[in-house]
C-alpha positions in Angstrom: -0.1 0.0 0.1 2.8 2.5 1.0 4.7 1.6 -2.3 1.4 2.5 -4.4 0.6 5.5 -2.5 4.1 6.8 -3.2 4.1 5.9 -6.9 0.9 7.5 -7.8 1.6 10.8 -6.1 5.1 10.8 -6.7 5.7 14.4 -9.2 7.7 17.0 -9.8 5.6 19.9 -10.7 2.4 21.5 -9.0 0.4 21.1 -12.2 0.9 17.3 -12.5 -1.4 16.9 -8.9 -5.1 16.9 -8.8 -6.9 13.7 -8.6 -8.4 13.3 -5.1 -8.1 9.8 -3.8 -11.8 10.1 -2.4 -12.9 8.3 1.4 -9.2 8.2 2.3 -10.2 10.8 5.1 -12.9 12.1 7.2 -12.2 15.6 6.3 -13.0 17.3 2.8 -10.0 18.6 2.1 -7.8 16.0 3.7 -8.5 13.3 1.1 -5.2 12.1 -0.4 -4.2 13.5 -3.8 -2.1 11.6 -6.6 -1.2 13.0 -10.0 -3.7 13.6 -12.6 -2.1 11.1 -15.0 -1.8 8.1 -12.0 -3.9 4.9 -12.3 -5.1 4.6 -8.9 -7.2 1.1 -9.7 -4.4 -1.0 -7.7 -4.7 1.7 -4.7 -8.2 1.6 -4.2 -8.1 -2.3 -4.6 -5.6 -2.4 -1.8 -7.6 0.4 0.5 -10.6 -1.7 0.4 -8.8 -5.1 0.6 -10.3 -7.0 4.2 -9.0 -10.3 6.3 -11.8 -11.8 8.3 -13.8 -9.0 8.3 -11.0 -6.2 9.0 -9.6 -3.6 7.0 -5.6 -4.4 6.1 -5.0 -0.6 5.2 -6.3 2.6 6.2 -5.6 6.1 6.9 -6.3 8.6 10.0 -6.8 12.3 9.4 -8.1 15.3 11.1 -11.8 15.7 10.3 -12.0 19.1 8.9 -12.1 21.1 5.9 -9.1 23.7 5.8 -9.2 25.9 2.9 -7.1 24.8 0.0 -5.7 27.0 -3.3 -5.6 24.0 -5.8 -2.7 21.3 -5.3 1.2 21.2 -4.9 3.8 18.9 -5.3 5.4 19.1 -2.0 8.7 17.3 -1.4 8.0 15.1 -4.8 4.5 14.0 -3.5 1.1 15.7 -4.4 -0.9 16.9 -1.8 -3.6 20.0 -1.1 -2.1 23.6 -1.5 -3.8 24.8 2.1 -4.2 28.5 2.5 -3.2 30.1 5.7 -5.5 32.6 7.3 -1.9 34.7 7.6 0.7 34.0 4.9 3.8 35.6 7.2 2.9 32.8 10.1 5.4 30.8 10.5 5.1 27.6 12.5 7.3 25.1 15.0 7.3 21.5 15.1 5.9 20.5 18.4 6.5 17.4 20.3 3.6 15.4 21.5 2.9 15.7 25.2 0.3 12.9 25.6 -2.0 10.6 23.9 -5.4 9.5 25.0 -7.8 6.9 23.4 -11.3 8.3 23.5 -14.4 6.4 24.1 -18.1 7.0 24.2 -18.8 8.9 27.0 -21.2 7.6 29.6 -22.2 9.2 32.8 -20.1 6.5 34.5 -17.3 7.2 32.3 -15.6 6.5 28.9 -17.0 3.5 27.1 -14.9 1.1 24.6 -17.2 -0.8 22.6 -16.8 -3.3 19.8 -17.2 -1.8 16.2 -16.7 1.5 17.3 -13.9 3.3 15.7 -10.5 3.6 17.4 -10.2 7.4 18.5 -7.0 9.1 19.7 -6.2 12.5 20.8 -2.7 14.0 21.2 -1.6 17.2 22.7 1.4 19.1 22.2 4.1 19.0 25.3 4.6 22.4 27.2 2.6 25.0 28.4 0.9 27.7 25.6 -1.0 30.6 25.8 -4.5 30.4 24.9 -4.6 33.8 23.3 -1.4 33.3 21.2 -0.2 30.0 20.3 -2.2 27.7 18.1 -2.1 25.0 15.6 -1.1 25.8 12.2 -1.1 22.2 10.7 -1.8 18.6 12.0 -1.8 15.3 10.5 -2.1 11.8 11.8 -2.0 8.3 10.8 -2.9 4.8 12.3 -1.7 1.3 11.0 -3.2 -1.9 12.7 -0.8 -4.9 13.4 -2.5 -7.9 14.5 -4.6 -6.6 17.8 -2.2 -3.7 18.4 -1.5 -0.5 16.4 0.7 2.0 15.5 0.1 5.5 15.3 2.2 9.1 14.2 1.0 12.5 14.7 2.5 16.0 14.0 1.8 19.6 14.7 3.1 22.6 14.0 2.4 25.5 16.7 2.1 29.1 15.2 2.0 32.3 17.2 -0.7 34.8 16.4 -0.4 37.4 19.0 -0.4 41.0 18.2 2.9 42.4 19.1 1.3 45.3 21.3 -0.8 43.1 23.5 0.6 40.9 25.8 -0.6 37.1 26.1 -2.4 35.5 28.7 -0.4 33.7 31.3 -2.4 30.5 31.1 -1.7 26.9 29.4 -4.9 26.6 27.5 -3.2 27.2 23.8 -1.6 24.7 21.6 -4.7 23.0 20.8 -5.0 19.3 20.0 -5.1 17.0 17.9 -8.1 13.9 17.2 -7.2 11.2 15.3 -10.3 9.2 14.1 -9.4 6.1 12.2 -11.4 3.8 10.3 -10.1 1.0 12.0 -13.3 -1.0 14.2 -12.3 -2.0 17.6 -12.6 -5.8 18.5 -13.3 -7.7 21.6 -10.0 -8.3 23.6 -7.0 -6.3 24.9 -5.2 -4.0 22.6 -1.9 -1.8 22.4 -1.3 1.4 20.7 2.1 2.4 20.2 3.3 5.7 19.6 5.9 6.1 16.6 7.6 9.4 16.9 10.3 11.4 18.7 8.9 10.3 22.2 8.2 6.6 23.7 4.6 5.9 24.6 2.6 2.5 24.7 -1.2 2.6 25.8 -3.2 -0.5 26.3 -6.7 -1.2 26.7 -9.6 -3.7 26.5 -12.5 -4.1 25.1 -15.5 -3.8 25.8 -14.8 -2.1 29.0 -15.7 1.5 30.9 -12.8 3.4 32.3 -13.6 6.3 34.5 -10.0 6.7 36.5 -8.3 8.4 33.4 -6.2 5.5 32.5 -7.2 5.9 28.8 -5.0 8.8 28.5 -1.0 8.7 29.3 1.8 11.3 28.9 4.6 10.3 26.7 8.2 9.1 28.2 10.7 11.8 27.4 
């Protein structure tokens, strides 16, 4: 799947890009993009492949629709040309501070149910002002491995403060990244392994109801 995707996304100029690979995301401008002349048949076949009722491949993303001005060839691969609300903004890659598994909210806690999508929430490490710091870009991915999952996430934080006005002294900024995978939870014990610049494993059981915060863990630096 990775090799096929790399093949149909490979590009040299922006004009080559523009074939939207629909249903590869829950966000309208988060779907993957391929070259206009690429044959995506094999990719769609691999994307739909199942073994014992479970998808073998899949993609996760933030479920939003950021503004985009066409398409771009970025680092040799086709992508959306996202439009920032301020083209002068620059961002700094954030280190993830925590990863949480999100269940269905109940009065007694969060329920992890068979057939529900695996949903993760990532938050950046550090204290950021709620009036000055926000994510400019973010992305995530989840892949299954037997009963376990491997997750990756990236956030780039930007400062949007007015230089004439001070930032509020709080730690409510930086935002969070919600990553809803198309993979469905099955009965049993599962572990999510985070793949990034910090190490973390989070284990949970399905079905279960958790109320003690054990579905959320800090990264181990």
